[in-house]
C-alpha positions in Angstrom: 69.1 47.9 26.7 71.3 44.9 25.8 75.1 45.3 25.4 77.1 42.8 23.4 80.7 42.5 24.6 83.7 40.4 23.6 85.4 40.7 27.0 84.0 40.6 30.5 86.2 43.5 31.6 83.8 45.9 29.9 80.9 45.2 32.3 82.0 47.4 35.2 83.0 50.2 32.8 79.4 50.5 31.4 77.7 49.8 34.7 79.7 52.8 36.2 78.8 55.0 33.2 75.2 54.1 33.6 75.2 54.8 37.3 76.8 58.2 36.8 75.0 59.5 33.7 71.9 57.3 33.0 70.7 56.0 36.4 67.3 55.0 35.0 68.7 52.9 32.2 68.5 49.1 32.6 71.4 47.2 31.1 71.7 43.5 30.2 75.1 42.3 29.4 76.0 39.5 27.0 79.6 38.4 26.6 80.9 36.2 23.8 84.7 36.2 23.7 84.8 33.8 20.8 83.4 36.4 18.4 86.5 38.5 18.7 88.9 35.5 18.6 87.3 34.3 15.3 87.1 37.8 13.8 90.8 38.4 14.5 91.7 35.1 12.7 89.2 35.0 9.9 87.9 38.6 9.6 84.8 40.3 10.9 82.5 38.9 8.2 83.3 35.4 9.3 81.3 35.9 12.4 78.3 37.6 10.8 76.0 34.7 11.3 77.0 34.2 14.9 76.6 37.9 15.6 73.1 37.9 14.0 72.1 34.9 16.2 73.3 36.6 19.4 71.5 39.8 18.5 68.3 37.9 17.7 68.5 36.2 21.1 68.8 39.4 23.1 66.1 41.1 21.1 63.8 38.1 21.7 64.6 38.6 25.4 63.0 42.1 25.3 65.8 44.5 24.5 64.6 47.9 23.2 68.1 48.5 21.7 71.4 46.7 21.4 74.9 48.3 21.7 77.9 46.4 20.4 80.9 47.4 22.4 83.5 45.6 20.2 84.9 47.8 17.5 86.2 44.9 15.4 82.6 43.5 14.9 80.7 46.7 15.3 80.0 47.1 11.5 78.8 43.5 11.3 76.4 44.2 14.2 75.2 47.5 12.8 74.3 45.8 9.4 71.9 43.5 11.3 69.8 46.3 12.5 67.2 46.1 9.7 66.4 42.5 10.6 66.1 43.0 14.4 63.2 45.5 14.7 65.1 47.6 17.3 68.1 49.9 17.0 71.5 48.1 16.9 74.3 50.6 17.5 78.1 50.3 17.5 79.9 51.9 20.4 82.4 53.9 18.3 80.2 55.7 15.8 79.7 58.9 18.0 83.4 59.0 18.6 84.1 58.7 14.9 81.7 61.5 14.2 83.5 63.7 16.7 86.9 62.8 15.1 85.6 63.8 11.6 85.3 67.4 12.8 89.2 67.5 13.0 91.8 67.6 10.3 94.5 65.0 10.8 93.2 62.0 12.5 95.3 59.3 14.2 93.8 55.9 15.2 95.5 53.9 17.9 94.6 50.3 18.5 95.9 47.4 20.5 94.5 44.8 18.1 95.3 45.0 14.4 91.9 43.7 13.4 90.3 46.8 14.8 92.2 49.2 12.6 90.4 48.5 9.4 86.8 48.7 10.8 87.7 51.9 12.7 89.2 53.7 9.7 86.3 52.6 7.5 83.9 54.1 10.1 85.7 57.4 10.3 85.8 57.5 6.5 82.0 57.2 6.5 81.7 60.1 8.9 84.1 62.2 7.0 82.2 61.6 3.8 78.9 62.5 5.6 80.4 65.7 7.0 82.3 67.1 4.0 82.0 64.8 0.9 84.1 67.1 -1.4 85.8 69.4 1.1 89.5 70.2 1.3 91.0 68.8 4.4 92.2 71.1 7.1 95.7 69.8 6.7 95.7 71.2 3.2 95.1 67.9 1.4 92.0 67.1 -0.6 90.0 64.5 1.2 90.0 61.2 -0.7 86.6 59.8 -1.7 86.7 57.6 1.4 88.4 60.1 3.7 91.4 57.9 4.1 93.9 60.7 3.3 93.1 62.2 6.6 93.5 59.1 8.7 96.7 57.4 9.9 96.8 54.2 12.0 99.1 53.2 14.9 99.3 49.8 16.6 100.3 49.8 20.3 102.9 47.1 20.1 102.8 44.6 22.9 99.8 46.1 24.5 97.3 43.3 23.7 99.6 40.6 25.1 99.6 42.5 28.4 95.8 42.7 28.3 95.4 39.0 27.7 97.9 38.3 30.5 95.7 40.3 32.9 98.2 43.1 33.3 95.7 46.0 33.2 98.2 48.7 34.2 100.8 47.5 31.8 98.2 47.5 29.0 97.1 51.0 29.7 100.7 52.2 30.0 101.6 50.6 26.6 98.5 52.3 25.0 99.4 55.7 26.6 103.0 55.3 25.2 101.6 54.7 21.7 99.4 57.7 22.0 102.3 59.9 23.1 104.3 58.7 20.2 101.8 60.1 17.7 103.0 63.0 15.6 101.3 65.3 13.2 97.7 64.7 14.4 94.9 67.1 15.3 93.0 64.4 17.2 93.8 60.8 18.4 91.1 58.1 18.4 91.4 55.2 20.9 89.9 52.4 18.7 88.8 50.0 21.5 86.7 50.3 24.6 89.4 48.8 26.8 91.8 51.6 25.9 89.6 54.4 27.3 91.4 54.8 30.6 94.7 55.2 28.8 93.7 58.8 27.8 94.3 60.0 31.4 97.8 58.5 31.4 98.9 60.1 28.1 100.8 63.3 28.2 100.1 64.5 24.7 98.5 67.9 24.2 96.4 66.5 21.3 92.8 65.7 22.1 92.2 62.0 22.7 88.8 60.5 22.0 87.4 57.3 23.5 84.1 55.5 22.8 82.4 54.3 26.0 80.7 57.5 27.3 79.4 58.9 23.9 78.5 55.5 22.7 76.4 54.7 25.7 74.8 58.1 25.6 73.7 57.5 22.0 72.3 54.1 22.9 70.4 55.6 25.8 68.8 58.1 23.5 67.8 55.3 21.2 66.1 53.4 24.0 64.2 56.6 25.0 63.0 57.0 21.4 61.9 53.4 21.2 60.0 53.7 24.5 58.4 57.0 23.5 57.4 55.5 20.2 55.8 52.5 21.8 53.9 54.6 24.2 52.6 56.9 21.4 51.4 53.9 19.4 49.7 52.4 22.5 48.1 55.8 23.2 46.5 56.0 19.8 44.4 52.9 20.4 43.6 50.1 17.9 41.8 52.2 15.3 44.6 54.7 15.1 47.2 51.9 14.9 45.3 50.4 12.0 45.2 53.8 10.2 48.9 54.3 10.9 49.8 50.9 9.4 
């Protein structure tokens, strides 16, 4: 499986998760920091062509599936799946699906450009789960689910991340999490924020994306490998009939 990152700090995170939960999964990392820089300045759609090119390259290199670990460009990557011939997943969709099971949802991000894509993703999952339901908070869910979601920016956190102050970054994120009020679940919008959950003191459940996202991608790889083995096992005549 190939992973597309926009920061090299994510590599050890996913290697550790693989070692602990998916020891037979082979990972290939690709890092392109410029994708996030451009997406923050010009919007995620501005890097659609570049994302497509990176994905095509890793698929040509033999990837059975691709996992985009950047929430800002996750939707752009996911839209390319139909042209790639293999599953292309975004790291935060399983987390968003879990959040949609709750009433009042708070999204915390360190980068403002991540808030819009994350809210849109949660809205998709809310619409899929309960398209015309009444929210648990007593409000009727809007057509896009947005009435259930509030956003919070961890002020100053990203500057600490860019300065290499990892502890300061996580502390700033944890402080933003603890400042959330009137929420039934808190979503950490970026992979780099995951470790802040352990530093927060809130009693509200805090969701992060790395572990469930990697698990979903691992299942996709298993399905691709099983499908390939089944096709090979049918032989040429069966393959022709199946086509």
